[in-house]
Every structure is written in C-alpha cells, then in structure tokens.
PAZAPA-4460 file (N, C-alpha, C; in steps of 0.05 Angstrom, whole numbers, plus 32768, in hexadecimal, padded with zeros to 4 digits):
% residues 162
    n_x    n_y    n_z   ca_x   ca_y   ca_z    c_x    c_y    c_z   seq   type   mol
   7ED0   800D   82FA   7EDB   8020   82E7   7EC8   8023   82D0     1      M     A
   7EC3   803B   82C7   7EB1   8040   82B0   7EBD   8036   8297     2      A     A
   7EAC   802D   8285   7EB5   8022   826B   7EC7   8035   825C     3      L     A
   7EC1   804E   825C   7ED1   8062   824E   7EEC   8067   825A     4      G     A
   7EF0   805E   8273   7F09   8063   8281   7F1B   804A   8282     5      D     A
   7F12   8034   8278   7F22   801B   8279   7F3C   8020   8269     6      L     A
   7F53   8018   8275   7F6C   801C   8266   7F6F   800A   824E     7      P     A
   7F76   8017   8238   7F7A   8009   821E   7F94   8011   8213     8      L     A
   7F9C   8005   81FD   7FB4   800D   81EE   7FAC   800F   81D1     9      R     A
   7FB6   8023   81C4   7FB1   8026   81A7   7FC1   8010   8199    10      T     A
   7FBC   800D   817F   7FCA   7FFA   816F   7FE8   8000   816F    11      L     A
   7FEF   8019   8172   800C   8021   8173   8018   801F   818F    12      S     A
   8008   8016   81A3   8012   8011   81BE   800F   8028   81D1    13      G     A
   8001   803D   81C9   7FFE   8054   81DB   7FE6   8050   81EE    14      E     A
   7FE9   8059   8207   7FD2   8057   821A   7FBA   8067   8210    15      P     A
   7FA2   805C   8214   7F8A   8069   820B   7F72   8060   821B    16      A     A
   7F5C   806D   8217   7F42   8065   8222   7F2D   806B   820C    17      T     A
   7F16   805E   820E   7F00   8065   81FC   7EF7   8082   8201    18      L     A
   7EF6   808A   821B   7EEE   80A5   8222   7F01   80BA   8216    19      G     A
   7F1A   80B2   8213   7F2E   80C4   8208   7F2A   80CA   81EA    20      G     A
   7F19   80BB   81DD   7F13   80C1   81C1   7F02   80DA   81BD    21      L     A
   7EF6   80E3   81D3   7EE7   80FC   81D2   7ECE   80FA   81C0    22      G     A
   7EC3   80E2   81BE   7EAB   80DE   81AE   7E93   80D9   81BF    23      R     A
   7E7B   80E0   81B5   7E63   80DB   81C4   7E59   80BE   81BF    24      R     A
   7E5F   80B3   81A7   7E56   8099   81A0   7E6C   8089   8192    25      V     A
   7E6F   8070   819A   7E84   805F   818F   7E77   8045   8186    26      L     A
   7E82   803A   8170   7E7B   801F   8168   7E95   800E   816C    27      L     A
   7E94   7FFE   8181   7EAB   7FEE   8188   7EA9   7FD3   817A    28      V     A
   7EBE   7FCC   816B   7EBC   7FB4   8159   7ED6   7FA4   815C    29      V     A
   7ED3   7F89   8160   7EEA   7F78   815F   7EEF   7F70   8142    30      N     A
   7F06   7F76   8138   7F0C   7F73   811C   7F22   7F5E   8116    31      V     A
   7F23   7F56   80FD   7F37   7F42   80F4   7F3D   7F46   80D7    32      A     A
   7F56   7F42   80CF   7F5F   7F47   80B4   7F5B   7F30   80A1    33      S     A
   7F57   7F18   80AB   7F55   7F00   8099   7F3B   7EF1   809E    34      R     A
   7F25   7F00   809E   7F0B   7EF5   80A4   7EF9   7EF9   808C    35      C     A
   7EE5   7EE8   8089   7ED2   7EEC   8074   7EC2   7F06   8077    36      G     A
   7EC2   7F10   8090   7EB4   7F29   8096   7EC6   7F42   8094    37      L     A
   7EE0   7F3E   808E   7EF3   7F54   808D   7EEA   7F6B   807B    38      T     A
   7EDC   7F66   8065   7ED2   7F7C   8055   7EC0   7F90   8064    39      P     A
   7EB7   7F89   807C   7EA7   7F9B   808C   7EB7   7FB4   8093    40      Q     A
   7ED2   7FB2   8091   7EE2   7FCA   8096   7ED9   7FE1   8084    41      Y     A
   7ED0   7FDB   806C   7EC7   7FF0   8059   7EAE   7FFE   8065    42      T     A
   7E9B   7FEF   806F   7E83   7FFB   807B   7E8A   800A   8095    43      G     A
   7E9C   8000   80A4   7EA4   800E   80BD   7EB1   8029   80B6    44      L     A
   7EC2   8029   80A2   7ECF   8042   809A   7EBA   8055   808F    45      E     A
   7EA7   804B   8080   7E91   805D   8077   7E82   806A   808E    46      R     A
   7E7C   805B   80A3   7E70   8066   80BB   7E81   807C   80C7    47      L     A
   7E9B   8076   80C8   7EAE   808A   80D3   7EAE   80A4   80C3    48      Q     A
   7EAE   80A1   80A9   7EAD   80B9   8098   7E93   80C8   809A    49      E     A
   7E7D   80B9   809C   7E63   80C6   809C   7E5C   80D4   80B6    50      R     A
   7E65   80C8   80CD   7E5D   80D2   80E7   7E74   80DC   80F8    51      Y     A
   7E8D   80DA   80EE   7EA4   80E1   80FE   7EA4   80FD   8108    52      G     A
   7E9A   8110   80F8   7E9A   812C   8100   7E81   8133   8110    53      D     A
   7E71   811F   8117   7E58   8123   8126   7E5A   8118   8142    54      K     A
   7E72   8110   814B   7E75   8105   8166   7E75   80E6   8167    55      G     A
   7E7C   80D9   8151   7E7C   80BC   814F   7E97   80B2   8147    56      F     A
   7E9E   809A   8150   7EB5   808C   8146   7EB2   806E   8148    57      S     A
   7EBD   8060   8135   7EC1   8044   8137   7EDA   8040   8148    58      V     A
   7EDB   802B   8157   7EF3   8023   8167   7EF9   8006   8161    59      A     A
   7F0F   8000   8153   7F15   7FE5   814B   7F28   7FD7   815E    60      G     A
   7F21   7FBE   8165   7F31   7FAE   8177   7F38   7F93   8169    61      F     A
   7F50   7F91   815E   7F58   7F78   8151   7F56   7F61   8165    62      P     A
   7F4E   7F4A   815B   7F4B   7F32   816C   7F53   7F19   815C    63      C     A
   7F63   7F08   8168   7F6C   7EF0   815A   7F5F   7ED7   8165    64      N     A
   7F49   7ED9   8173   7F3C   7EC2   8180   7F2B   7EB1   816E    65      Q     A
   7F24   7EBB   8157   7F12   7EAC   8145   7F21   7EA2   812D    66      F     A
   7F28   7E88   812F   7F36   7E7A   8119   7F50   7E87   8111    67      A     A
   7F5D   7E95   8124   7F77   7EA2   811E   7F76   7EB6   8107    68      G     A
   7F60   7EC5   8105   7F5D   7ED6   80EE   7F69   7EF2   80F1    69      Q     A
   7F77   7EF7   8107   7F86   7F10   810B   7FA1   7F0A   8117    70      E     A
   7FB2   7EFC   8107   7FCC   7EF3   8111   7FE2   7F09   8111    71      P     A
   7FDD   7F1E   8103   7FF3   7F32   80FE   7FFC   7F42   8117    72      G     A
   8012   7F4E   8114   801D   7F61   8128   800D   7F7B   8126    73      T     A
   8010   7F8C   813A   8003   7FA6   8139   800A   7FB5   8120    74      A     A
   8023   7FB5   8118   802C   7FC2   80FF   801E   7FB7   80E7    75      E     A
   801D   7F9C   80E5   8010   7F8F   80CE   7FF2   7F96   80CD    76      E     A
   7FE5   7F96   80E4   7FC9   7F9D   80E5   7FC5   7FB9   80DC    77      I     A
   7FD4   7FCC   80E6   7FD2   7FE8   80DE   7FD6   7FEB   80C0    78      A     A
   7FEA   7FDE   80B5   7FF0   7FE0   8099   7FD9   7FD5   8088    79      Q     A
   7FCF   7FBE   8090   7FB9   7FB1   8082   7FA0   7FC3   8082    80      F     A
   7F99   7FCE   8099   7F81   7FDE   809B   7F83   7FF8   808B    81      C     A
   7F9A   8004   808C   7F9F   801D   807D   7FA0   8018   805F    82      S     A
   7FB0   8005   8057   7FB4   8000   803A   7F9C   7FF3   802C    83      A     A
   7F8F   7FE1   803A   7F79   7FD2   802D   7F5E   7FE0   8030    84      T     A
   7F59   7FEC   8047   7F3F   7FF8   804B   7F3F   8016   8052    85      Y     A
   7F56   8022   8053   7F57   803F   8058   7F4C   8046   8074    86      G     A
   7F50   8035   8087   7F45   8039   80A2   7F50   8052   80AF    87      V     A
   7F3E   8064   80B8   7F47   807C   80C6   7F3E   807C   80E3    88      T     A
   7F2C   8069   80EA   7F22   8069   8106   7F37   805C   8118    89      F     A
   7F35   8062   8133   7F48   8058   8146   7F49   803A   8147    90      P     A
   7F61   802F   8148   7F65   8013   814B   7F75   800E   8165    91      M     A
   7F6D   7FFA   8173   7F7A   7FF4   818D   7F89   7FDA   818B    92      F     A
   7F98   7FD4   81A1   7FA8   7FBC   81A1   7F96   7FA3   819F    93      E     A
   7FA3   7F8E   8196   7F95   7F74   8194   7F8C   7F6B   81B0    94      K     A
   7F73   7F62   81B2   7F68   7F5A   81CB   7F5A   7F3F   81C8    95      V     A
   7F54   7F33   81DF   7F43   7F1B   81E0   7F27   7F25   81E8    96      E     A
   7F13   7F1B   81DB   7EF8   7F24   81E1   7EE7   7F0F   81EF    97      V     A
   7EF2   7EF6   81F1   7EE4   7EE0   81FF   7EF9   7ED2   8211    98      N     A
   7EEE   7EC2   8223   7EFF   7EB0   8233   7F0D   7EBE   824B    99      G     A
   7F1F   7EAF   8257   7F2C   7EB8   826F   7F3D   7ED1   826B   100      E     A
   7F48   7ED4   8253   7F59   7EEC   824D   7F49   7F03   8241   101      G     A
   7F2E   7F02   8243   7F1D   7F17   8238   7F25   7F32   8244   102      R     A
   7F28   7F45   8232   7F2F   7F61   823A   7F19   7F6C   824B   103      H     A
   7F1F   7F7C   825F   7F0A   7F88   8270   7EF5   7F98   8261   104      P     A
   7EFC   7FA4   824B   7EE8   7FB2   823A   7ED3   7F9E   8231   105      L     A
   7EDC   7F87   8227   7EC9   7F73   821E   7EBB   7F65   8234   106      Y     A
   7EC6   7F64   824C   7EB8   7F59   8264   7E9E   7F69   8267   107      E     A
   7E9F   7F83   8263   7E88   7F94   8266   7E75   7F92   824E   108      E     A
   7E81   7F93   8236   7E71   7F94   821E   7E60   7F7B   821A   109      L     A
   7E6A   7F63   8220   7E5C   7F4B   821B   7E43   7F47   822D   110      V     A
   7E41   7F58   8241   7E29   7F57   8252   7E10   7F62   8244   111      R     A
   7E15   7F70   822E   7DFF   7F7D   8220   7DF2   7F69   820C   112      T     A
   7DD8   7F66   820D   7DCB   7F54   81FB   7DC8   7F60   81DF   113      P     A
   7DC6   7F4E   81CB   7DC1   7F57   81B0   7DA3   7F5C   81AC   114      D     A
   7D9A   7F60   8194   7D7D   7F66   818E   7D6B   7F4F   8196   115      A     A
   7D76   7F36   8197   7D66   7F1F   819F   7D67   7F1A   81BD   116      E     A
   7D75   7F2B   81CC   7D77   7F28   81E9   7D8D   7F16   81F2   117      G     A
   7D9F   7F0E   81E0   7DB5   7EFC   81E8   7DCE   7F0C   81EE   118      E     A
   7DD8   7F08   8206   7DF2   7F14   820F   7E06   7EFD   820E   119      A     A
   7E1E   7F03   8219   7E33   7EEE   821A   7E49   7EF2   8205   120      G     A
   7E58   7EDD   8201   7E70   7EDE   81F1   7E6B   7EEB   81D5   121      D     A
   7E80   7EF7   81CC   7E81   7F01   81B0   7E81   7EE9   819E   122      V     A
   7E70   7EEA   8189   7E6D   7ED2   8178   7E83   7ECF   8163   123      Q     A
   7E8E   7EE5   8159   7EA2   7EE4   8144   7EAE   7EFF   8140   124      W     A
   7EBF   7F02   812C   7ECB   7F1C   8125   7EB4   7F2F   811C   125      N     A
   7EB9   7F48   8120   7EA7   7F5E   8117   7E8C   7F5F   8126   126      F     A
   7E8C   7F57   813F   7E75   7F5C   8150   7E78   7F7A   8159   127      E     A
   7E61   7F88   815A   7E61   7FA5   815E   7E51   7FAC   8176   128      K     A
   7E5C   7FC0   8186   7E4E   7FCA   819D   7E4D   7FE8   819A   129      F     A
   7E35   7FF3   819D   7E31   8010   819C   7E32   801B   81B8   130      L     A
   7E45   802D   81BD   7E4B   8036   81D9   7E4B   8055   81D9   131      V     A
   7E3F   8060   81EE   7E40   807D   81F1   7E5B   8085   81FC   132      T     A
   7E62   809F   81F9   7E7B   80A9   8203   7E7F   80A5   8221   133      G     A
   7E69   80A3   8230   7E6B   809E   824D   7E6A   8081   8254   134      D     A
   7E6A   806F   8240   7E6C   8053   8245   7E53   8043   8246   135      G     A
   7E3C   804F   8240   7E23   803F   823F   7E22   8030   8225   136      E     A
   7E1E   8016   8227   7E1C   8005   820F   7DFF   8006   8206   137      V     A
   7DFB   8010   81EE   7DE0   8015   81E3   7DD5   7FFD   81D3   138      L     A
   7DE7   7FF0   81C4   7DDE   7FDA   81B2   7DF5   7FC7   81AC   139      A     A
   7DED   7FAF   81A4   7E01   7F9B   819C   7DF8   7F8F   8182   140      R     A
   7E0A   7F8E   816F   7E04   7F83   8154   7E17   7F6C   814F   141      F     A
   7E0C   7F55   8147   7E1B   7F3D   8142   7E2C   7F40   8129   142      R     A
   7E40   7F2F   8125   7E53   7F32   8110   7E48   7F35   80F4   143      P     A
   7E34   7F27   80ED   7E2A   7F29   80D1   7E19   7F42   80CC   144      R     A
   7E13   7F51   80E0   7E05   7F6B   80DC   7E19   7F7E   80D0   145      T     A
   7E13   7F87   80B8   7E25   7F99   80A9   7E26   7FB4   80B7   146      E     A
   7E3D   7FC2   80B7   7E3F   7FDC   80C3   7E2B   7FF0   80B8   147      P     A
   7E25   7FEF   809E   7E13   8002   8091   7DF6   7FF9   8092   148      G     A
   7DEF   7FE4   80A0   7DD3   7FDA   80A1   7DC1   7FEF   80AF   149      S     A
   7DA8   7FEE   80A8   7D95   8002   80B3   7D95   8002   80D2   150      P     A
   7D97   7FEA   80DE   7D96   7FE9   80FC   7DAE   7FF7   8108   151      E     A
   7DC6   7FF3   80FC   7DDE   8000   8107   7DDD   801E   8103   152      V     A
   7DD6   8026   80EA   7DD6   8043   80E4   7DC1   8051   80F5   153      V     A
   7DA9   8046   80F8   7D94   8054   8108   7D9C   8055   8125   154      S     A
   7DAA   8040   812F   7DB3   8041   814B   7DC8   8057   814F   155      A     A
   7DDA   8059   813C   7DEF   806E   813E   7DE1   808A   813D   156      I     A
   7DCF   808E   812A   7DC2   80A8   8128   7DB2   80AF   8141   157      E     A
   7DA4   809B   814C   7D95   80A0   8165   7DA7   80A7   817C   158      A     A
   7DBE   8099   817E   7DD1   809E   8193   7DDD   80BA   8190   159      A     A
   7DE3   80C2   8178   7DEE   80DD   8174   7DDA   80F3   817A   160      L     A
   7DC0   80ED   8177   7DAB   8101   817B   7DA4   8104   8199   161      A     A
   7DAF   80F2   81AA   7DA8   80F3   81C7   7DB3   810C   81D4   162      R     A
***
C-alpha cells in the first residue's frame, strides 16, 4: 500500500489518509505537548502559514513514547495545540513511532536515512520527514533540527518546485 493511502485517523477520530490532504509536499512530525522541544510547534505553524497555499502542509502525529510527554486525550491535545500555539495544520491520532506497536506509516518512514545516512528508530519527539503527496520520502530531519532551519526550508522549497 502506498504511503499516501495508509489508513489514518484525525485527532477527532475521522478516517483519513495523507493523500487525502491534497498536498504535494508534507512535513510529517511526531509531536508532544510536554517536551523541551514543544516550542517547535511555533516553527511548524510558521511553515504552514508560509507554504500552506503553495501545496504544503505539516501533519502532526502525537506520540507518548518518549518519557510520557504526550499523555493527554485527543481533546486535550487539540485544545493545547490551538490555545498555546495556534496550530492550524492537520493533527492525527496519537500513534507509536517505534517498537512492536509502531504505526504502519512510521514502519515506512523510519527506513529513510537522515543527512548522516542513519535510518532506523525515531530518536525523540519532533523528528520530521519530508514526504511528497504520492508518498516518496525526500528527507529526514532529527528532533533538534528546528522547523525554520535553512536545511528544512530549502528542502521544502525544492520539493515544491518539483
């Protein structure tokens, strides 16, 4: 099954797919509300605002696998993201990104190496994968890479220009 066709659920529980977002380029990110990297929501939302009308979207996937930093319910997560960071990009149901319960989306994503050539498990919250609308994974950015960093921005712009 193609990456864009994998069955997902939105944060509100509705069936969805990445392909259903109708975007050419996506930045798929595992997110958490109680992490030292949580302020990256600001940078993610800036990317959404800057490129959203050009065929781009961030896609957030809450994950509680790293030190229990996303313990909330779907409603609590939605409220936090909206009230604290003004998130407008699509958010999906809480998933596991590593281990036996790893979501099929992440089974595919973790095969992609980062800039140093390392593939495998997600290291922490806010790991980012740049994906085309047809499911090709173009790049992987580790958690400490800020959403507005030159490498992320240039990769998004190059993907949109394809």
